[in-house]
C-alpha positions as CSV (number, residue, x, y, z in Angstrom):
1,M,22.8,5.3,-26.5
2,S,21.4,5.9,-30.2
3,T,20.3,3.1,-32.2
4,A,22.8,3.8,-35.0
5,T,25.5,2.9,-32.8
6,V,24.3,-0.8,-32.4
7,A,26.3,-3.1,-34.6
8,H,24.9,-6.6,-35.6
9,F,27.8,-9.2,-35.8
10,P,27.3,-11.9,-38.5
11,S,25.7,-14.7,-36.3
12,G,23.8,-12.2,-33.8
13,S,20.1,-11.5,-33.8
14,A,18.1,-9.1,-32.2
15,T,14.9,-11.6,-32.1
16,R,14.0,-13.7,-28.8
17,P,13.2,-16.8,-30.0
18,A,10.3,-18.4,-28.1
19,Q,11.7,-22.0,-27.0
20,S,10.9,-23.6,-23.8
21,T,14.0,-25.0,-23.1
22,P,16.2,-22.6,-21.2
23,L,19.4,-21.1,-22.3
24,V,21.0,-22.3,-18.7
25,R,19.7,-24.3,-16.1
26,F,21.2,-24.9,-12.5
27,A,20.1,-28.2,-11.1
28,G,20.5,-28.7,-7.6
29,V,23.7,-26.8,-7.6
30,Q,25.8,-26.5,-4.1
31,K,29.1,-24.8,-3.5
32,T,31.0,-25.0,-0.3
33,Y,34.7,-24.0,-0.1
34,D,35.4,-25.8,3.5
35,G,33.2,-28.7,3.1
36,V,30.9,-27.4,6.0
37,H,29.2,-24.0,5.0
38,L,27.2,-24.1,1.9
39,V,27.8,-20.6,0.2
40,V,25.3,-21.9,-2.5
41,R,22.3,-24.3,-1.4
42,G,20.6,-26.3,-3.8
43,L,20.5,-23.9,-6.4
44,D,17.8,-24.5,-9.4
45,L,17.5,-21.5,-11.7
46,D,16.6,-21.3,-15.4
47,I,18.2,-18.3,-17.2
48,R,15.7,-17.6,-20.3
49,R,17.1,-16.9,-24.2
50,G,17.8,-13.3,-24.5
51,E,17.0,-12.1,-21.0
52,F,18.2,-9.5,-18.6
53,L,18.7,-11.7,-15.3
54,T,20.0,-9.6,-12.6
55,L,21.5,-11.8,-9.4
56,L,21.1,-9.7,-6.5
57,G,21.7,-9.6,-3.0
58,P,24.1,-8.5,0.1
59,S,27.9,-9.3,0.4
60,G,28.2,-13.2,1.3
61,S,24.8,-14.0,-0.3
62,G,26.2,-16.3,-3.0
63,K,25.3,-14.5,-6.2
64,T,28.9,-13.8,-7.1
65,T,29.9,-17.4,-6.4
66,T,26.8,-18.5,-8.8
67,L,28.0,-16.3,-11.7
68,M,31.7,-17.6,-11.1
69,M,30.3,-21.1,-11.4
70,L,28.5,-20.2,-14.7
71,A,31.4,-18.8,-15.9
72,G,33.3,-22.1,-15.1
73,F,36.1,-20.4,-12.6
74,E,34.4,-22.2,-9.7
75,S,33.1,-25.7,-9.8
76,P,30.0,-26.9,-7.9
77,T,30.1,-29.3,-4.7
78,A,27.3,-30.7,-6.2
79,G,24.5,-30.6,-9.0
80,E,24.6,-29.7,-12.4
81,I,24.9,-26.8,-14.8
82,Q,23.2,-27.3,-18.3
83,L,23.9,-24.7,-21.4
84,D,21.1,-25.8,-24.2
85,G,20.5,-29.1,-22.6
86,K,23.8,-30.2,-22.5
87,P,26.0,-30.3,-19.3
88,I,28.8,-27.8,-18.9
89,T,29.6,-28.3,-15.4
90,R,33.0,-29.7,-16.5
91,T,33.8,-27.6,-19.3
92,P,36.5,-25.2,-18.9
93,P,35.8,-21.4,-19.2
94,H,37.4,-20.7,-22.7
95,K,35.1,-23.7,-24.1
96,R,31.9,-21.8,-22.8
97,N,31.8,-19.4,-25.3
98,F,30.7,-16.4,-22.8
99,G,31.7,-12.8,-22.3
100,M,32.9,-11.6,-19.2
101,V,32.8,-8.0,-17.6
102,F,34.7,-7.2,-14.4
103,Q,34.3,-4.6,-11.9
104,N,38.0,-3.6,-12.3
105,Y,37.8,-3.9,-16.3
106,A,40.7,-6.4,-16.2
107,L,42.1,-4.6,-19.6
108,F,46.0,-5.2,-20.6
109,P,47.8,-2.0,-19.8
110,H,50.4,-2.4,-22.4
111,M,47.8,-3.3,-25.2
112,T,46.0,-0.6,-27.3
113,V,42.0,-0.5,-27.0
114,G,41.6,-2.2,-30.4
115,D,44.4,-5.0,-29.5
116,N,42.6,-5.5,-26.1
117,V,39.0,-5.7,-28.0
118,A,40.7,-8.2,-30.5
119,Y,42.3,-10.3,-28.0
120,P,39.1,-13.1,-27.7
121,L,39.2,-13.0,-31.8
122,S,43.0,-13.7,-31.8
123,V,42.8,-16.7,-29.3
124,R,40.1,-18.2,-31.4
125,R,42.3,-17.7,-34.6
126,V,39.9,-15.3,-36.6
127,P,41.8,-13.9,-39.7
128,S,43.1,-10.6,-39.4
129,A,41.1,-9.0,-41.9
130,E,37.8,-10.2,-40.1
131,R,39.3,-9.6,-36.9
132,A,39.6,-5.6,-37.7
133,K,36.2,-5.3,-39.2
134,R,34.5,-6.9,-35.7
135,V,36.9,-4.9,-33.6
136,A,35.9,-1.5,-35.5
137,Q,32.0,-2.9,-35.2
138,A,32.6,-3.6,-31.5
139,L,34.0,-0.3,-31.1
140,D,31.3,1.7,-32.7
141,M,28.6,0.0,-30.9
142,V,30.1,1.2,-27.4
143,R,30.5,4.7,-28.9
144,L,34.6,4.4,-28.8
145,G,34.9,4.4,-32.6
146,G,38.2,5.6,-33.5
147,M,39.8,5.3,-30.2
148,A,41.3,1.7,-31.0
149,G,45.0,3.1,-30.8
150,R,44.6,4.4,-27.6
151,Y,45.6,2.9,-24.4
152,P,43.4,1.9,-21.3
153,G,45.7,4.4,-19.2
154,Q,44.6,7.4,-21.5
155,L,40.7,6.7,-20.8
156,S,38.2,7.6,-18.4
157,G,36.8,4.9,-16.2
158,G,33.6,4.8,-18.2
159,Q,35.4,4.5,-21.3
160,Q,37.4,1.4,-19.9
161,Q,34.1,-0.2,-19.1
162,R,33.0,0.5,-22.6
163,V,36.0,-1.3,-24.0
164,A,35.5,-4.3,-21.5
165,L,31.9,-4.6,-22.8
166,A,33.1,-4.5,-26.5
167,R,35.6,-7.1,-25.7
168,A,33.2,-9.7,-24.0
169,L,30.7,-8.9,-27.1
170,V,32.9,-8.9,-30.1
171,F,33.1,-12.6,-30.4
172,N,29.6,-13.2,-30.8
173,P,29.1,-14.7,-27.1
174,Q,25.6,-16.5,-26.6
175,L,25.8,-15.1,-22.8
176,V,27.3,-12.1,-21.5
177,L,28.0,-12.1,-17.7
178,M,29.1,-9.4,-15.6
179,D,30.4,-9.2,-12.1
180,E,29.3,-5.9,-10.7
181,P,30.8,-3.8,-13.7
182,L,29.6,-0.5,-12.8
183,G,30.8,-0.2,-9.2
184,A,33.9,1.7,-9.5
185,L,32.1,4.7,-11.6
186,D,30.6,7.6,-9.8
187,K,26.5,8.1,-9.4
188,Q,25.9,10.2,-12.7
189,L,27.9,7.8,-14.9
190,R,27.0,4.6,-13.3
191,E,23.2,5.9,-14.0
192,H,24.1,6.5,-17.5
193,M,25.6,3.2,-18.4
194,Q,22.6,1.5,-16.7
195,I,20.6,3.2,-19.9
196,E,23.0,2.2,-22.3
197,L,23.4,-1.8,-20.9
198,K,19.6,-1.9,-21.3
199,E,19.4,-0.1,-25.0
200,L,22.2,-2.0,-25.6
201,H,20.9,-5.5,-24.5
202,R,17.3,-4.4,-26.4
203,Q,19.3,-4.1,-29.6
204,L,21.7,-7.6,-29.6
205,G,18.5,-9.6,-28.0
206,V,22.0,-11.6,-26.3
207,S,21.2,-13.2,-22.8
208,F,22.9,-11.1,-20.1
209,V,23.7,-12.0,-16.5
210,Y,24.0,-9.2,-14.1
211,V,25.6,-9.5,-10.4
212,T,25.2,-6.3,-8.2
213,H,24.2,-5.5,-4.9
214,D,22.4,-2.3,-5.8
215,Q,18.7,-2.4,-6.1
216,G,18.6,0.5,-8.2
217,E,20.6,-1.2,-10.8
218,A,18.4,-4.1,-10.5
219,L,15.4,-2.2,-11.0
220,T,16.6,0.1,-13.7
221,M,17.7,-2.5,-16.2
222,S,16.6,-6.1,-15.5
223,D,13.7,-8.2,-17.1
224,R,13.7,-10.6,-14.0
225,V,15.6,-10.5,-10.6
226,A,16.9,-13.1,-8.5
227,V,17.2,-12.1,-5.0
228,F,19.8,-14.0,-3.4
229,N,20.5,-14.6,0.9
230,D,22.4,-16.7,2.4
231,G,22.8,-18.9,-0.1
232,D,19.1,-19.1,-1.4
233,I,17.2,-17.5,-3.9
234,Q,14.2,-15.7,-1.8
235,Q,12.6,-14.6,-4.7
236,L,12.9,-15.0,-8.6
237,A,10.6,-12.5,-10.6
238,P,10.3,-9.6,-13.1
239,V,11.1,-6.1,-11.7
240,T,7.6,-5.4,-11.1
241,E,6.5,-8.2,-9.4
242,M,9.3,-8.1,-7.0
243,Y,8.7,-4.8,-6.3
244,E,5.0,-5.1,-5.3
245,T,4.6,-8.2,-4.3
246,P,7.7,-9.3,-2.1
247,V,7.4,-13.1,-1.0
248,N,9.0,-12.6,2.4
249,R,10.2,-9.7,4.7
250,F,13.7,-9.6,3.5
251,V,12.9,-9.1,0.1
252,A,10.7,-6.8,0.9
253,G,13.0,-4.9,3.1
254,F,16.0,-5.2,0.2
255,I,14.3,-4.2,-2.8
256,G,13.1,-0.7,-2.6
257,D,11.9,1.1,0.5
258,S,9.5,-0.3,3.3
259,T,8.0,1.0,6.2
260,D,7.3,-1.6,9.2
261,F,5.1,-2.0,11.9
262,K,5.4,-5.2,14.4
263,G,2.7,-6.9,15.8
264,T,0.6,-10.2,16.9
265,V,-1.6,-11.9,14.9
266,R,-5.4,-11.6,16.2
267,A,-7.2,-12.8,13.5
268,T,-7.7,-14.1,10.2
269,E,-9.8,-14.6,7.3
270,G,-9.3,-15.7,3.7
271,G,-5.9,-14.2,2.5
272,R,-5.8,-11.4,4.7
273,C,-5.2,-10.7,8.6
274,G,-5.2,-8.2,11.4
275,I,-2.8,-7.5,13.8
276,V,-2.6,-5.7,16.9
277,L,0.4,-3.6,17.6
278,A,2.2,-3.3,21.2
279,D,-0.2,0.0,22.0
280,G,-3.5,-1.8,21.3
281,R,-4.1,-0.4,17.7
282,V,-5.1,-2.4,15.1
283,V,-3.4,-3.2,11.3
284,T,-4.9,-5.2,8.7
285,G,-3.3,-6.6,5.5
286,L,-2.5,-9.3,2.9
287,N,-1.7,-12.5,4.9
288,V,1.6,-13.2,2.7
289,N,3.1,-16.3,4.3
290,G,0.3,-17.9,6.2
291,A,0.3,-16.6,9.7
292,V,-2.1,-17.8,12.2
293,V,-3.4,-16.2,15.3
294,G,-0.7,-15.3,17.9
295,D,2.3,-15.4,15.4
296,S,5.1,-12.2,15.7
297,V,4.8,-10.7,12.5
298,Q,5.7,-7.9,10.6
299,A,3.4,-5.5,8.6
300,S,5.1,-3.8,5.6
301,I,4.3,-0.8,3.3
302,R,5.9,0.7,0.7
303,P,6.8,4.6,1.9
304,E,4.6,6.1,-1.6
305,R,2.0,4.1,-0.4
306,I,1.2,5.7,3.0
307,V,-1.4,8.5,3.0
308,L,-0.5,11.4,5.6
309,H,-2.9,13.1,7.0
310,R,-2.7,16.4,8.9
311,D,-6.6,16.4,10.3
312,L,-6.4,14.1,13.6
313,A,-9.7,13.4,13.3
314,A,-8.8,10.8,10.2
315,A,-7.5,8.5,13.4
316,G,-10.7,7.1,14.0
317,H,-10.6,5.0,10.9
318,P,-9.4,1.4,10.2
319,N,-5.7,1.3,9.3
320,R,-4.8,4.7,10.5
321,L,-2.3,5.7,13.1
322,Q,-1.5,8.6,14.6
323,A,2.5,9.7,15.1
324,R,4.7,12.4,15.0
325,V,6.8,14.1,12.8
326,I,10.5,13.9,13.8
327,D,12.4,14.9,10.7
328,L,11.3,16.3,6.7
329,I,14.2,15.6,4.0
330,Y,14.4,17.2,0.7
331,F,15.6,14.1,-1.9
332,G,15.2,16.6,-4.9
333,D,11.9,15.0,-6.8
334,H,9.9,14.4,-3.2
335,L,10.3,14.9,0.4
336,R,10.5,12.3,3.1
337,A,8.9,12.7,6.4
338,L,10.2,10.4,9.1
339,C,7.8,9.7,11.7
340,E,7.5,8.5,15.0
341,P,4.1,5.9,15.2
342,G,4.3,4.9,18.8
343,T,5.6,2.9,21.5
344,G,7.8,-0.3,20.0
345,Q,7.7,0.5,16.6
346,P,10.5,1.4,14.1
347,E,10.6,4.5,12.6
348,A,8.1,5.2,9.9
349,V,8.9,7.0,6.4
350,V,6.4,8.6,4.6
351,K,7.0,9.6,0.8
352,L,5.3,12.8,0.1
353,P,5.0,14.8,-3.2
354,L,6.5,18.5,-3.8
355,G,3.8,21.2,-3.6
356,G,1.6,22.5,-0.6
357,Q,2.7,22.9,3.0
358,P,4.3,20.1,4.1
359,P,4.1,19.0,7.9
360,Q,6.8,20.1,10.2
361,P,8.9,18.4,13.0
362,G,6.7,18.2,15.7
363,D,3.0,18.1,13.8
364,E,0.7,15.2,14.7
365,V,-0.3,13.5,11.5
366,V,-2.2,10.3,10.9
367,L,-0.8,7.8,8.3
368,E,-3.0,6.0,6.4
369,L,-2.2,2.1,5.7
370,P,-4.3,1.0,2.8
371,S,-5.2,-2.5,3.7
372,E,-4.9,-4.1,0.0
373,L,-1.2,-2.5,-0.2
374,T,-0.2,-3.6,3.4
375,R,1.9,-6.9,3.8
376,I,2.0,-9.1,6.4
377,Y,5.2,-11.0,6.6
378,L,6.2,-13.7,9.6
C-alpha cells in the first residue's frame, strides 16, 4: 500500500506513546457457557498501545471468545477487563469505541458503500459535512476512493473487506478488533491483504487485535502473538521469539513446521539433556521444560535447521541419525524431503534449498540435528 493512500484522522496519531499502563488488561477472566466447562480459563493478558496483537489457536481454543468479551458481545463469568485502567466489563459494545471487522463483512446490502462507512458516524450524530469528509478519507485510505456510490453486491470480496475495514476505522477507534477477516478470501488476495493490513497498522498507530487460526497470518502481520489452547494462553511473545523458542510441544507444533523424535531422558546437565531413542540412538538438545532422567520426551527441530548429508560416514558423529528418503516434494522455493528415521519414529521432514542434485526416494541419508537448535519437551 502506498503511504500516500493513508489518511490521518484529526484525533489519530501514528506515534505510539511509550506508556507503562496497557491499553487493555484482562485480569483473571473466565468464561463458561454451561457453568461446568471453562472456554477461557483465568486469562491474564495486557494489550499494549499501538501494537498488532494476534490471538492464534485451533477451533475451540478460546481465542474468539476472548475477542467477543473484549468487544462486549460476551460477558466474562469471572474476572475483569480494563481499558486505560478503568473497568469496562459491564460497558455495552457501542460505548467502548472499538472498531470491529468480521469474516462475513457484515455490510448492509441495501446501503451504498458510502452509507455503510458513514453508519458509525451517523449513530454518533457527527454533522453531515464532517461525516462526508471522513468517509472520503476512510475510502481513500483503503484504496476505494470513487466507489462510495456503489452497493456491496457490486464489489469483489476483497473490496467488501476493505469497506468493512474503512467502516471500522472511520470513527477513530482506539482499538480495532478483527475476527478472521480474511478467511473468505482466496490465497493470493488474502496474502496481499495481510501486507496491506500490516502497512495500514504501521501508518495509523492504532492497536489491532486480530483473531485467526492461520499461523502464516500471525507470523506475517503481528508484533506479538498469543497462542491459545484449551482456554489458556500457551505462549505470548513477539513472532520471532515464538518461532525460534517455543515454550512447549504444543506451540512448537502449532507455529511453523516441526520435525519430532520421541525418546526417554537418560542424562541432564545444566540446561541440556540427552535422550535415547527406541533403537538406542542418542540425541541431545535444550531441556526446555526441566525434564529429568526417565521422562518420556519429544525432541523438536525446525525442518530448515536439519542438515542432510549424502555421505553415510557422517552418521558416526553426535546428533546424526541415518534415515531413508521416502518422498521428495517440490514447494516452489524449496524442496521437502520426507524421511523415515527409524523404528517407532514419526516421519521426518527436511527442507532443502533448490539447486544441485537432491536425494531421491529410496536413498539412505544422514540427518544432522544441531544440539543448540534442538529443543526437548516433556
